[in-house]
Short mmCIF file of the C-alpha atoms (twelve columns), coordinates in Angstrom:
data_MODEL
# 
_entry.id   MODEL 
# 
loop_
_atom_site.group_PDB 
_atom_site.id 
_atom_site.type_symbol 
_atom_site.label_atom_id 
_atom_site.label_alt_id 
_atom_site.label_comp_id 
_atom_site.label_asym_id 
_atom_site.label_seq_id 
_atom_site.Cartn_x 
_atom_site.Cartn_y 
_atom_site.Cartn_z 
_atom_site.pdbx_PDB_model_num 
ATOM 1   C CA . MET A 1   -25.512 40.127 -5.311  1 
ATOM 2   C CA . ARG A 2   -25.627 43.693 -6.948  1 
ATOM 3   C CA . GLY A 3   -28.340 44.796 -4.644  1 
ATOM 4   C CA . MET A 4   -26.015 43.731 -1.589  1 
ATOM 5   C CA . THR A 5   -23.112 45.468 -3.185  1 
ATOM 6   C CA . SER A 6   -24.967 49.184 -3.309  1 
ATOM 7   C CA . ARG A 7   -26.757 48.614 0.395   1 
ATOM 8   C CA . LEU A 8   -23.001 47.880 1.607   1 
ATOM 9   C CA . ARG A 9   -21.840 50.959 -0.409  1 
ATOM 10  C CA . ARG A 10  -24.809 53.168 1.090   1 
ATOM 11  C CA . LEU A 11  -23.874 51.909 4.559   1 
ATOM 12  C CA . LEU A 12  -20.406 52.378 4.467   1 
ATOM 13  C CA . ARG A 13  -21.107 55.945 2.690   1 
ATOM 14  C CA . VAL A 14  -19.404 58.894 4.822   1 
ATOM 15  C CA . LYS A 15  -21.558 62.229 4.948   1 
ATOM 16  C CA . PRO A 16  -20.021 65.205 3.500   1 
ATOM 17  C CA . ALA A 17  -18.559 67.556 5.851   1 
ATOM 18  C CA . THR A 18  -20.300 70.484 6.992   1 
ATOM 19  C CA . ARG A 19  -17.835 73.257 7.314   1 
ATOM 20  C CA . TYR A 20  -19.290 76.286 8.194   1 
ATOM 21  C CA . PRO A 21  -19.152 77.591 10.763  1 
ATOM 22  C CA . ALA A 22  -16.334 75.714 12.232  1 
ATOM 23  C CA . ASP A 23  -17.384 73.629 15.117  1 
ATOM 24  C CA . PRO A 24  -15.987 75.108 18.007  1 
ATOM 25  C CA . ARG A 25  -15.089 72.040 19.995  1 
ATOM 26  C CA . ALA A 26  -12.476 71.211 17.112  1 
ATOM 27  C CA . VAL A 27  -11.160 74.477 16.985  1 
ATOM 28  C CA . PHE A 28  -10.735 74.352 20.711  1 
ATOM 29  C CA . VAL A 29  -8.549  71.234 20.615  1 
ATOM 30  C CA . LEU A 30  -6.856  72.367 17.633  1 
ATOM 31  C CA . VAL A 31  -5.606  75.619 19.373  1 
ATOM 32  C CA . LEU A 32  -4.643  73.525 22.342  1 
ATOM 33  C CA . ALA A 33  -2.623  71.215 19.930  1 
ATOM 34  C CA . VAL A 34  -0.601  74.313 18.464  1 
ATOM 35  C CA . LEU A 35  -0.079  75.657 22.199  1 
ATOM 36  C CA . SER A 36  1.257   72.177 23.429  1 
ATOM 37  C CA . GLY A 37  3.436   71.641 20.306  1 
ATOM 38  C CA . LEU A 38  5.071   75.105 20.397  1 
ATOM 39  C CA . PRO A 39  7.816   73.874 23.217  1 
ATOM 40  C CA . LEU A 40  8.168   70.889 21.502  1 
ATOM 41  C CA . LEU A 41  9.704   72.621 18.422  1 
ATOM 42  C CA . ILE A 42  12.971  73.259 20.429  1 
ATOM 43  C CA . ALA A 43  12.984  69.782 21.922  1 
ATOM 44  C CA . HIS A 44  11.612  71.372 25.300  1 
ATOM 45  C CA . VAL A 45  10.181  68.497 27.355  1 
ATOM 46  C CA . ALA A 46  8.503   68.115 30.277  1 
ATOM 47  C CA . PRO A 47  10.221  66.050 33.205  1 
ATOM 48  C CA . GLY A 48  8.548   62.510 33.552  1 
ATOM 49  C CA . SER A 49  6.810   62.815 30.053  1 
ATOM 50  C CA . VAL A 50  7.001   60.791 27.421  1 
ATOM 51  C CA . GLU A 51  8.814   62.976 25.314  1 
ATOM 52  C CA . GLU A 52  11.682  62.800 27.799  1 
ATOM 53  C CA . LEU A 53  12.138  59.222 26.628  1 
ATOM 54  C CA . MET A 54  11.684  59.954 23.191  1 
ATOM 55  C CA . PRO A 55  14.654  60.724 20.948  1 
ATOM 56  C CA . GLU A 56  15.518  64.752 20.386  1 
ATOM 57  C CA . TRP A 57  14.625  64.203 16.647  1 
ATOM 58  C CA . GLY A 58  11.561  62.310 17.781  1 
ATOM 59  C CA . VAL A 59  10.484  65.152 20.126  1 
ATOM 60  C CA . ILE A 60  11.070  67.691 17.538  1 
ATOM 61  C CA . LEU A 61  8.992   65.833 14.598  1 
ATOM 62  C CA . TRP A 62  6.258   64.936 17.102  1 
ATOM 63  C CA . GLY A 63  6.065   69.097 17.489  1 
ATOM 64  C CA . TRP A 64  6.323   70.274 14.092  1 
ATOM 65  C CA . SER A 65  3.803   67.514 13.285  1 
ATOM 66  C CA . LEU A 66  1.381   68.671 16.021  1 
ATOM 67  C CA . THR A 67  1.968   72.504 15.525  1 
ATOM 68  C CA . LEU A 68  1.864   72.895 11.671  1 
ATOM 69  C CA . GLY A 69  -0.754  70.279 10.971  1 
ATOM 70  C CA . SER A 70  -3.190  72.055 13.809  1 
ATOM 71  C CA . ALA A 71  -2.141  75.261 12.787  1 
ATOM 72  C CA . GLY A 72  -2.724  74.764 8.897   1 
ATOM 73  C CA . THR A 73  -6.011  72.718 9.872   1 
ATOM 74  C CA . LEU A 74  -7.358  75.910 11.701  1 
ATOM 75  C CA . VAL A 75  -6.588  78.582 8.968   1 
ATOM 76  C CA . ALA A 76  -7.947  76.335 6.317   1 
ATOM 77  C CA . MET A 77  -11.168 75.954 8.381   1 
ATOM 78  C CA . ALA A 78  -11.384 79.771 8.243   1 
ATOM 79  C CA . LYS A 79  -11.424 80.217 4.420   1 
ATOM 80  C CA . GLN A 80  -14.616 78.773 2.099   1 
ATOM 81  C CA . THR A 81  -12.591 77.358 -1.259  1 
ATOM 82  C CA . THR A 82  -11.848 74.269 -2.420  1 
ATOM 83  C CA . ASN A 83  -8.090  74.828 -1.779  1 
ATOM 84  C CA . ALA A 84  -8.970  75.523 1.612   1 
ATOM 85  C CA . ILE A 85  -10.733 72.127 2.046   1 
ATOM 86  C CA . ILE A 86  -7.751  70.256 0.672   1 
ATOM 87  C CA . GLY A 87  -5.419  72.427 2.871   1 
ATOM 88  C CA . GLU A 88  -7.558  71.337 5.945   1 
ATOM 89  C CA . GLN A 89  -7.215  67.475 4.441   1 
ATOM 90  C CA . ILE A 90  -3.888  68.000 4.655   1 
ATOM 91  C CA . GLY A 91  -3.563  69.353 8.316   1 
ATOM 92  C CA . SER A 92  -5.689  66.691 9.488   1 
ATOM 93  C CA . VAL A 93  -3.863  63.830 8.151   1 
ATOM 94  C CA . THR A 94  -0.668  65.147 9.641   1 
ATOM 95  C CA . VAL A 95  -2.195  65.824 13.018  1 
ATOM 96  C CA . GLY A 96  -4.028  62.377 12.822  1 
ATOM 97  C CA . ALA A 97  -0.935  60.398 11.882  1 
ATOM 98  C CA . ALA A 98  1.158   62.171 14.663  1 
ATOM 99  C CA . CYS A 99  -1.647  61.864 17.219  1 
ATOM 100 C CA . ILE A 100 -2.234  58.213 16.815  1 
ATOM 101 C CA . ILE A 101 1.595   57.299 16.666  1 
ATOM 102 C CA . TYR A 102 2.013   59.504 19.662  1 
ATOM 103 C CA . GLY A 103 -0.881  57.789 21.274  1 
ATOM 104 C CA . ALA A 104 0.616   54.421 21.027  1 
ATOM 105 C CA . CYS A 105 3.833   55.564 22.427  1 
ATOM 106 C CA . VAL A 106 2.189   56.551 25.442  1 
ATOM 107 C CA . ILE A 107 0.251   53.541 25.856  1 
ATOM 108 C CA . ILE A 108 3.480   51.360 25.196  1 
ATOM 109 C CA . VAL A 109 5.997   53.513 27.649  1 
ATOM 110 C CA . GLY A 110 3.311   54.344 30.159  1 
ATOM 111 C CA . GLY A 111 1.205   50.727 30.486  1 
ATOM 112 C CA . LEU A 112 -2.178  50.627 32.095  1 
ATOM 113 C CA . PRO A 113 -1.528  53.644 34.079  1 
ATOM 114 C CA . ALA A 114 -1.302  55.777 30.867  1 
ATOM 115 C CA . ALA A 115 -3.922  53.813 28.643  1 
ATOM 116 C CA . PHE A 116 -6.799  56.673 29.179  1 
ATOM 117 C CA . ALA A 117 -4.461  59.372 28.067  1 
ATOM 118 C CA . GLY A 118 -2.819  57.422 24.907  1 
ATOM 119 C CA . ALA A 119 -6.543  56.492 24.079  1 
ATOM 120 C CA . VAL A 120 -7.699  60.201 23.972  1 
ATOM 121 C CA . THR A 121 -4.610  60.916 21.944  1 
ATOM 122 C CA . ALA A 122 -5.169  58.309 19.458  1 
ATOM 123 C CA . GLY A 123 -9.037  58.733 19.174  1 
ATOM 124 C CA . PHE A 124 -8.300  62.348 18.370  1 
ATOM 125 C CA . GLY A 125 -6.015  61.268 15.644  1 
ATOM 126 C CA . ALA A 126 -8.555  58.622 14.507  1 
ATOM 127 C CA . SER A 127 -11.301 61.699 14.443  1 
ATOM 128 C CA . CYS A 128 -8.721  63.395 12.469  1 
ATOM 129 C CA . PHE A 129 -8.596  60.732 9.443   1 
ATOM 130 C CA . TYR A 130 -12.278 60.705 9.665   1 
ATOM 131 C CA . ARG A 131 -12.676 64.484 9.086   1 
ATOM 132 C CA . TRP A 132 -10.183 63.794 5.895   1 
ATOM 133 C CA . LEU A 133 -12.920 61.245 4.937   1 
ATOM 134 C CA . GLN A 134 -15.774 63.687 5.354   1 
ATOM 135 C CA . LEU A 135 -13.855 66.491 3.400   1 
ATOM 136 C CA . GLN A 136 -13.377 64.226 0.804   1 
ATOM 137 C CA . ALA A 137 -17.069 63.292 0.435   1 
ATOM 138 C CA . LEU A 138 -17.684 67.019 0.223   1 
ATOM 139 C CA . LEU A 139 -14.880 67.484 -2.327  1 
ATOM 140 C CA . LEU A 140 -16.632 64.660 -4.582  1 
ATOM 141 C CA . GLU A 141 -20.004 66.065 -3.996  1 
ATOM 142 C CA . ARG A 142 -18.678 69.566 -5.311  1 
ATOM 143 C CA . VAL A 143 -17.608 67.539 -8.283  1 
ATOM 144 C CA . VAL A 144 -20.826 66.188 -8.890  1 
ATOM 145 C CA . VAL A 145 -22.455 69.544 -8.877  1 
ATOM 146 C CA . VAL A 146 -19.682 71.217 -11.182 1 
ATOM 147 C CA . GLU A 147 -20.616 68.282 -13.749 1 
ATOM 148 C CA . ALA A 148 -24.195 68.753 -13.539 1 
ATOM 149 C CA . VAL A 149 -23.886 72.419 -14.078 1 
ATOM 150 C CA . ARG A 150 -21.483 71.907 -17.231 1 
ATOM 151 C CA . ARG A 151 -24.091 69.435 -18.595 1 
ATOM 152 C CA . GLY A 152 -26.660 72.051 -17.981 1 
ATOM 153 C CA . ASP A 153 -28.815 69.518 -15.581 1 
ATOM 154 C CA . CYS A 154 -28.297 71.674 -12.571 1 
ATOM 155 C CA . LEU A 155 -31.270 70.032 -10.765 1 
ATOM 156 C CA . GLY A 156 -32.931 67.120 -12.355 1 
ATOM 157 C CA . GLY A 157 -29.779 64.999 -12.552 1 
ATOM 158 C CA . PHE A 158 -28.054 66.074 -9.408  1 
ATOM 159 C CA . SER A 159 -29.630 63.936 -6.945  1 
ATOM 160 C CA . GLN A 160 -29.431 60.735 -9.344  1 
ATOM 161 C CA . GLU A 161 -25.581 61.340 -9.558  1 
ATOM 162 C CA . LEU A 162 -25.172 61.637 -5.772  1 
ATOM 163 C CA . ASP A 163 -26.942 58.160 -5.209  1 
ATOM 164 C CA . ARG A 164 -24.447 56.368 -7.370  1 
# 
């Protein structure tokens, strides 16, 4: 049974994030998210959009989540510190939650014709949560390295620690 548990754990293990250089595709999508969220901050909605059917507070909340989460992620991606990794996690979760909720609203309100747009938006949100997992694995990896350095076992015990 123990062997089965360790195999399952290895199978479900998320690879630590590679942070630098930042993926240009992610930067592009995050910049678009900031730009599309800016008009929503003042509840400016396009005619015939899903936002038009939402209450004003919902549009503003969606705009703030999209804009601040994306901008925060972009700023944090530019720095190479542990706090920046945590900042990127916060931004990713904020954008992820907003996009999953909004994607579901698009599908519910728009039906089958809007299913593709809603799925793309929700998929981006899901990828933001996956990014959070990657960053968490990176943080945990750094903790293992720091603990190994403190023990004075920088090389020998490091690979054994990662296998646990």
